[in-house]
C-alpha positions as CSV (number, residue, x, y, z in Angstrom):
1,X,-148.2,-148.1,-212.3
2,X,-147.0,-144.5,-212.4
3,X,-147.2,-143.2,-208.6
4,X,-147.4,-139.5,-210.4
5,X,-151.1,-139.9,-210.2
6,X,-153.7,-140.8,-207.4
7,X,-155.3,-144.0,-207.1
8,X,-159.1,-144.1,-207.4
9,X,-159.8,-144.7,-203.5
10,X,-157.6,-141.8,-202.9
11,X,-159.5,-139.4,-204.9
12,X,-162.9,-141.0,-203.5
13,X,-161.5,-140.4,-199.7
14,X,-160.6,-137.1,-200.9
15,X,-163.7,-136.0,-202.3
16,X,-165.5,-137.3,-199.0
17,X,-163.3,-135.1,-196.9
18,X,-163.8,-132.0,-198.4
19,X,-168.0,-133.0,-198.9
20,X,-167.4,-133.5,-194.8
21,X,-165.3,-130.0,-194.2
22,X,-168.1,-128.0,-196.3
23,X,-171.4,-129.3,-195.2
24,X,-171.9,-131.6,-198.3
25,X,-171.0,-129.1,-200.9
26,X,-167.7,-130.0,-203.1
27,X,-165.7,-126.8,-203.3
28,X,-162.1,-125.8,-204.6
29,X,-159.4,-126.0,-201.7
30,X,-158.2,-122.2,-203.0
31,X,-160.7,-120.6,-204.0
32,X,-163.7,-121.8,-202.6
33,X,-165.9,-122.7,-206.2
34,X,-168.4,-124.9,-205.9
35,X,-167.8,-128.3,-208.1
36,X,-170.3,-130.4,-209.4
37,X,-168.6,-133.3,-211.7
38,X,-165.9,-134.9,-211.8
39,X,-164.5,-133.2,-214.8
40,X,-164.4,-129.8,-213.1
41,X,-161.9,-131.5,-210.5
42,X,-158.2,-131.6,-210.1
43,X,-156.5,-133.7,-207.5
44,X,-153.6,-131.5,-207.1
45,X,-150.5,-132.9,-204.7
46,X,-150.3,-130.2,-202.1
47,X,-146.8,-130.6,-202.1
48,X,-145.4,-130.7,-206.0
49,X,-144.7,-134.2,-207.1
50,X,-141.9,-132.7,-208.9
51,X,-140.7,-131.8,-205.4
52,X,-141.0,-134.9,-203.6
53,X,-144.7,-135.2,-203.0
54,X,-146.2,-138.7,-202.6
55,X,-149.6,-139.5,-203.9
56,X,-150.8,-140.1,-201.1
57,X,-154.2,-139.2,-199.3
58,X,-152.7,-136.7,-197.0
59,X,-151.0,-135.0,-199.9
60,X,-153.9,-135.0,-201.8
61,X,-156.4,-132.0,-202.5
62,X,-159.2,-131.0,-204.8
63,X,-158.8,-127.8,-207.0
64,X,-160.7,-126.3,-209.8
65,X,-159.0,-126.3,-213.2
66,X,-158.5,-122.4,-213.0
67,X,-156.5,-122.7,-209.8
68,X,-154.7,-125.8,-211.0
69,X,-153.1,-124.5,-213.9
70,X,-152.7,-121.2,-211.8
71,X,-150.4,-123.1,-209.0
72,X,-148.7,-125.7,-211.9
73,X,-146.3,-127.4,-209.7
74,X,-145.4,-124.6,-206.9
75,X,-146.1,-125.3,-203.6
76,X,-149.6,-123.9,-201.7
77,X,-147.3,-121.9,-200.1
78,X,-145.9,-120.0,-202.7
79,X,-149.0,-119.7,-204.7
80,X,-151.1,-118.3,-201.6
81,X,-148.2,-115.6,-201.4
82,X,-148.8,-114.8,-204.9
83,X,-152.1,-114.9,-205.2
84,X,-152.6,-112.4,-202.0
85,X,-149.9,-110.0,-204.1
86,X,-151.6,-110.2,-207.2
87,X,-155.3,-109.3,-204.9
88,X,-153.1,-106.6,-203.0
89,X,-152.0,-105.1,-206.4
90,X,-155.3,-104.9,-207.9
91,X,-156.9,-102.8,-205.0
92,X,-158.3,-105.5,-202.4
93,X,-158.2,-106.0,-198.6
94,X,-155.4,-108.9,-198.2
95,X,-156.7,-109.2,-194.7
96,X,-159.8,-110.5,-195.8
97,X,-160.5,-114.0,-196.3
98,X,-159.8,-115.6,-200.0
99,X,-163.0,-117.5,-199.0
100,X,-165.2,-118.5,-196.4
101,X,-165.0,-122.1,-197.0
102,X,-164.4,-124.3,-193.9
103,X,-160.7,-125.2,-193.7
104,X,-159.0,-127.8,-192.1
105,X,-157.2,-128.0,-188.7
106,X,-153.7,-128.1,-189.7
107,X,-152.4,-124.9,-191.8
108,X,-150.2,-126.1,-194.6
109,X,-149.4,-122.3,-195.6
110,X,-147.7,-121.5,-192.0
111,X,-145.3,-123.2,-190.8
112,X,-145.8,-126.3,-188.3
113,X,-144.1,-125.1,-184.8
114,X,-144.1,-127.6,-181.7
115,X,-146.6,-125.2,-180.1
116,X,-149.0,-125.7,-182.8
117,X,-148.5,-129.8,-183.6
118,X,-149.1,-130.0,-179.3
119,X,-152.6,-128.0,-179.9
120,X,-154.2,-129.8,-182.7
121,X,-152.6,-133.3,-181.5
122,X,-153.6,-132.4,-177.7
123,X,-156.7,-131.7,-178.8
124,X,-157.5,-134.5,-181.2
125,X,-156.2,-136.7,-177.6
126,X,-158.6,-134.8,-175.5
127,X,-161.5,-136.3,-177.2
128,X,-160.9,-139.1,-178.3
129,X,-158.8,-140.3,-175.4
130,X,-155.9,-141.7,-177.1
131,X,-153.7,-141.6,-180.3
132,X,-152.3,-144.1,-182.7
133,X,-149.4,-143.9,-185.9
134,X,-152.6,-144.7,-188.2
135,X,-154.6,-141.9,-187.2
136,X,-152.1,-139.2,-188.5
137,X,-152.8,-140.6,-191.9
138,X,-156.5,-140.3,-191.9
139,X,-157.4,-137.0,-193.5
140,X,-160.8,-136.6,-191.5
141,X,-158.8,-136.5,-188.5
142,X,-157.1,-133.2,-189.5
143,X,-154.1,-134.0,-187.7
144,X,-150.4,-133.0,-189.0
145,X,-148.3,-135.6,-190.9
146,X,-146.6,-138.5,-189.0
147,X,-143.3,-136.7,-189.8
148,X,-143.5,-134.0,-187.0
149,X,-143.9,-137.3,-184.4
150,X,-140.5,-138.1,-185.1
151,X,-139.3,-134.3,-185.7
152,X,-140.4,-133.4,-181.6
153,X,-141.1,-136.7,-180.2
154,X,-138.5,-139.1,-181.4
155,X,-141.5,-141.7,-181.7
156,X,-145.0,-142.7,-181.2
157,X,-144.0,-144.1,-177.5
158,X,-142.2,-140.6,-176.9
159,X,-145.2,-138.7,-177.8
160,X,-147.7,-140.7,-175.9
161,X,-145.6,-140.3,-172.6
162,X,-145.4,-136.4,-173.4
163,X,-149.6,-136.5,-173.1
164,X,-149.4,-139.0,-170.5
165,X,-150.9,-142.0,-172.5
166,X,-150.3,-145.1,-170.8
167,X,-148.2,-147.1,-173.5
168,X,-148.8,-150.3,-175.1
169,X,-146.4,-152.8,-174.8
170,X,-143.4,-153.1,-176.4
171,X,-142.2,-156.3,-177.5
172,X,-138.7,-157.7,-177.5
173,X,-136.9,-161.1,-177.4
174,X,-136.7,-161.5,-173.9
175,X,-140.0,-159.5,-172.5
176,X,-142.0,-162.3,-174.8
177,X,-140.3,-165.0,-173.2
178,X,-140.9,-163.8,-170.0
179,X,-144.3,-163.4,-170.2
180,X,-145.1,-166.4,-172.0
181,X,-143.5,-168.3,-168.6
182,X,-145.5,-166.2,-166.7
183,X,-148.6,-166.8,-168.3
184,X,-147.8,-170.6,-168.4
185,X,-147.3,-171.0,-165.0
186,X,-150.9,-170.1,-164.5
187,X,-152.7,-171.3,-167.4
188,X,-150.5,-174.3,-168.1
189,X,-153.5,-175.9,-170.1
190,X,-153.5,-172.1,-172.5
191,X,-153.7,-172.3,-176.0
192,X,-153.0,-170.6,-179.1
193,X,-156.2,-168.7,-178.7
194,X,-155.2,-167.6,-175.7
195,X,-152.1,-165.0,-177.5
196,X,-154.2,-162.0,-177.4
197,X,-153.9,-158.7,-176.3
198,X,-156.4,-158.9,-173.7
199,X,-154.4,-161.4,-171.8
200,X,-151.5,-159.5,-172.4
201,X,-149.6,-161.9,-174.5
202,X,-147.9,-161.4,-177.9
203,X,-149.4,-163.1,-181.1
204,X,-148.0,-166.2,-182.8
205,X,-146.6,-164.5,-185.6
206,X,-144.9,-161.5,-183.1
207,X,-143.5,-164.6,-181.2
208,X,-142.1,-166.9,-184.2
209,X,-141.0,-163.4,-185.4
210,X,-138.2,-163.0,-182.0
211,X,-137.7,-166.8,-182.0
212,X,-137.1,-168.3,-185.4
213,X,-136.0,-171.4,-184.0
214,X,-139.5,-172.3,-183.5
215,X,-141.8,-173.6,-186.4
216,X,-145.3,-173.2,-184.3
217,X,-147.3,-173.0,-181.5
218,X,-146.2,-176.7,-180.8
219,X,-142.6,-175.7,-180.6
220,X,-143.3,-173.0,-178.4
221,X,-145.0,-175.3,-175.9
222,X,-142.3,-177.7,-175.9
223,X,-139.6,-175.1,-174.7
224,X,-142.0,-174.0,-172.1
225,X,-141.9,-177.5,-170.6
226,X,-145.7,-177.6,-171.3
227,X,-147.8,-181.1,-172.1
228,X,-149.0,-180.9,-175.5
229,X,-151.8,-183.5,-174.6
230,X,-150.7,-185.6,-177.4
231,X,-147.8,-188.3,-177.8
232,X,-144.2,-186.4,-178.8
233,X,-143.6,-189.4,-181.8
234,X,-139.6,-190.4,-183.0
235,X,-139.8,-192.9,-185.7
236,X,-138.6,-195.3,-182.8
237,X,-141.5,-194.8,-181.1
238,X,-143.6,-195.3,-184.2
239,X,-142.0,-198.8,-184.6
240,X,-142.2,-200.0,-181.3
241,X,-145.9,-198.9,-180.8
242,X,-146.9,-200.3,-184.1
243,X,-145.3,-203.5,-183.8
244,X,-146.8,-204.3,-180.1
245,X,-149.8,-203.3,-181.8
246,X,-149.5,-206.1,-184.6
247,X,-149.0,-208.6,-181.7
248,X,-153.1,-209.0,-181.4
249,X,-153.8,-207.5,-185.0
250,X,-152.8,-208.5,-188.7
251,X,-152.4,-205.6,-189.9
252,X,-152.6,-201.4,-189.0
253,X,-154.5,-199.5,-191.5
254,X,-155.7,-196.0,-191.5
255,X,-158.3,-196.5,-189.3
256,X,-156.2,-198.2,-186.4
257,X,-154.1,-194.6,-186.0
258,X,-155.6,-193.2,-183.6
259,X,-154.7,-192.2,-180.1
260,X,-157.4,-194.6,-178.2
261,X,-155.2,-197.9,-179.9
262,X,-152.0,-196.4,-178.8
263,X,-150.9,-195.5,-182.0
264,X,-149.6,-192.2,-183.9
265,X,-151.9,-190.5,-185.9
266,X,-151.9,-190.9,-189.9
267,X,-150.5,-187.3,-190.1
268,X,-146.9,-188.8,-188.0
269,X,-146.9,-191.6,-190.3
270,X,-146.5,-189.9,-193.6
271,X,-144.1,-187.5,-192.1
272,X,-141.9,-190.7,-191.4
273,X,-142.8,-193.3,-193.8
274,X,-143.9,-191.1,-196.7
275,X,-146.8,-193.5,-197.7
276,X,-149.1,-196.0,-195.8
277,X,-147.8,-198.8,-198.1
278,X,-144.2,-198.3,-196.8
279,X,-144.9,-197.6,-193.5
280,X,-147.0,-201.1,-193.6
281,X,-144.3,-203.3,-195.3
282,X,-141.5,-201.6,-193.0
283,X,-143.5,-202.7,-189.5
284,X,-144.6,-206.2,-191.2
285,X,-147.8,-205.5,-191.7
286,X,-150.1,-206.8,-194.3
287,X,-150.4,-204.0,-196.9
288,X,-153.6,-202.7,-197.4
289,X,-155.8,-202.5,-200.3
290,X,-156.8,-199.4,-202.1
291,X,-160.5,-199.5,-200.6
292,X,-159.5,-199.7,-197.1
293,X,-158.1,-196.2,-196.8
294,X,-159.8,-193.9,-194.8
295,X,-162.9,-192.7,-196.8
296,X,-164.5,-188.8,-197.5
297,X,-167.3,-189.6,-194.7
298,X,-164.7,-190.4,-192.5
299,X,-162.3,-187.7,-193.1
300,X,-165.4,-185.4,-192.3
301,X,-166.8,-187.1,-189.3
302,X,-163.2,-186.7,-187.7
303,X,-163.7,-182.7,-189.2
304,X,-166.8,-182.4,-187.5
305,X,-165.7,-183.9,-184.4
306,X,-163.1,-180.7,-184.1
307,X,-165.2,-178.4,-184.9
308,X,-167.3,-179.4,-182.4
309,X,-165.0,-178.7,-180.0
310,X,-163.0,-176.0,-181.2
311,X,-165.1,-174.3,-183.7
312,X,-165.2,-174.0,-187.2
313,X,-163.0,-171.0,-187.7
314,X,-158.8,-172.2,-187.8
315,X,-156.3,-169.5,-188.3
316,X,-154.5,-171.4,-190.8
317,X,-154.1,-174.5,-192.7
318,X,-151.2,-175.5,-190.1
319,X,-153.9,-174.9,-187.5
320,X,-156.0,-177.4,-188.3
321,X,-153.8,-180.0,-189.4
322,X,-152.0,-179.8,-186.2
323,X,-155.7,-180.7,-184.3
324,X,-156.4,-183.4,-187.7
325,X,-155.6,-186.9,-187.0
326,X,-155.2,-187.8,-190.7
327,X,-151.8,-186.5,-193.3
328,X,-153.1,-183.6,-195.7
329,X,-152.3,-186.1,-198.4
330,X,-155.1,-188.1,-197.3
331,X,-157.4,-185.1,-197.7
332,X,-155.8,-184.5,-201.1
333,X,-156.5,-187.9,-202.6
334,X,-160.0,-188.1,-201.5
335,X,-161.2,-184.5,-202.3
336,X,-158.7,-183.3,-205.2
337,X,-157.3,-180.4,-203.1
338,X,-157.4,-178.9,-199.8
339,X,-159.9,-175.9,-200.9
340,X,-162.4,-178.7,-202.2
341,X,-162.1,-180.0,-198.8
342,X,-162.3,-176.8,-197.0
343,X,-165.7,-175.8,-199.0
344,X,-167.2,-179.6,-198.2
345,X,-166.3,-179.8,-195.0
346,X,-167.9,-175.7,-194.1
347,X,-164.8,-174.8,-192.4
348,X,-163.1,-171.2,-192.5
349,X,-160.0,-170.5,-192.3
350,X,-158.2,-166.6,-191.7
351,X,-154.9,-166.8,-193.6
352,X,-155.8,-167.8,-196.8
353,X,-155.1,-164.8,-198.1
354,X,-152.3,-162.5,-198.1
355,X,-151.0,-162.0,-194.6
356,X,-150.5,-158.0,-194.6
357,X,-152.3,-155.1,-196.7
358,X,-151.0,-151.7,-197.3
359,X,-154.4,-149.2,-196.5
360,X,-154.5,-148.7,-200.2
361,X,-154.9,-152.3,-201.0
362,X,-157.7,-152.5,-198.3
363,X,-159.3,-149.8,-199.8
364,X,-158.6,-150.9,-203.4
365,X,-160.5,-154.0,-202.1
366,X,-163.1,-152.5,-200.6
367,X,-163.8,-150.2,-203.7
368,X,-163.7,-152.9,-206.0
369,X,-165.9,-155.0,-204.2
370,X,-168.8,-152.3,-203.8
371,X,-168.5,-151.2,-207.2
372,X,-169.6,-154.7,-208.6
373,X,-172.8,-153.7,-206.8
374,X,-172.3,-155.9,-203.6
375,X,-174.1,-154.9,-200.7
376,X,-172.1,-153.9,-197.5
377,X,-171.3,-157.1,-194.8
378,X,-173.4,-157.7,-192.1
379,X,-170.8,-158.9,-190.0
380,X,-167.5,-159.3,-189.5
381,X,-167.4,-163.0,-190.0
382,X,-168.8,-162.8,-193.6
383,X,-165.5,-161.0,-194.8
384,X,-163.5,-164.3,-195.3
385,X,-166.6,-165.8,-197.2
386,X,-166.6,-163.0,-199.0
387,X,-163.0,-163.0,-199.9
388,X,-162.1,-159.7,-198.5
389,X,-159.4,-158.4,-195.9
390,X,-160.1,-159.7,-192.2
391,X,-161.7,-157.5,-189.8
392,X,-158.3,-157.3,-187.8
393,X,-156.7,-156.1,-191.2
394,X,-159.3,-153.6,-191.5
395,X,-158.9,-152.3,-188.2
396,X,-155.6,-151.4,-188.3
397,X,-156.7,-148.6,-190.6
398,X,-160.1,-147.9,-189.6
399,X,-162.1,-147.2,-186.4
400,X,-164.6,-149.6,-187.1
401,X,-164.4,-152.4,-189.6
402,X,-167.6,-151.4,-191.5
403,X,-166.2,-148.0,-191.8
404,X,-164.7,-148.0,-195.0
405,X,-167.8,-149.9,-197.1
406,X,-169.7,-147.1,-195.8
407,X,-167.4,-144.4,-196.6
408,X,-167.6,-145.9,-200.4
409,X,-170.9,-146.6,-200.7
410,X,-171.9,-142.9,-200.1
411,X,-169.0,-142.1,-202.5
412,X,-170.1,-144.0,-205.0
413,X,-173.8,-143.1,-204.3
414,X,-172.8,-139.2,-204.4
415,X,-170.6,-139.6,-208.0
416,X,-173.8,-141.6,-209.3
417,X,-176.0,-138.7,-209.0
């Protein structure tokens, strides 16, 4: 895709911002002319594309066709000076404003000094109580470019410290482990669900990014010396336990592979032996017939038991299988695919889609969803069932997960009139 042009979702947001600034009317950002249809508008780069300006919301403004043709690829600063000179030569009073159109807080035709930057940011913090990097990307906030944060304060943390805002924890390999050890001493039974900001703990992805030697939460708990509440099986332990069981039984089937029998789960067997038949042959058990394998009913019953204890929402397929007594191959054998099983078992996986989205991708998905005639979801839980980004993903870019749905619904309604 040619990034010279503004995407449709950015155009919608630019329209919304313009409407908000002008009390429900759409106006040219320069001359103040009322615009009544898209054919009269041009979505223009404030800093010209030819001079390095990007096709982002903060670099987008709406001009009438006349102003856009006059502006060409000049920066607005130069354009305003030229227009002011023309007005002076024609006898107009250049002390008067070009228009009475309300302007954004950020004055683009004046140099952004540190004093101006501090005033704008200080007013925002006074109103909101906090400020985040994403706030600088929201045109409605009227904040300068985030580049000024780096220029004047080095980082967001530097800015927050200067304005007396309490810093969020900046996780490192060292303080992650210190916090995990501290928390595990008080809560030795803590679960993956405890890895949340409210507990002053990093998320599991954050932990694994700093500790690539660990593959999952179980590895983390083992490293912390915590009880996993289930047997840590080696192949040797499996063979010993199963041969002990065979002293009083003719064979071991998938149905027998339960903790209460002192045996590992089916998942462990498949990890070490590959197939149930190979496992049975190696330990000296009678080999099962096909009909003796785990049925769909038994799989669904085991799932219901997990759901009754932990709920129907799981972070990922891996998180579910860590709690499931049977192997993935058992599920696929009975249901054809894991997706079919998820649908029939009525469970939800949070991370079935792309792990990370940009704001533009979130906007495009929401916009496409609404343009298909769908209504705004009534709860955050619906997002995953509708194949939409999760609420946590949306909240990276918006104050409320419903905000983009409301914004784009208004825009669709406005432009369809």
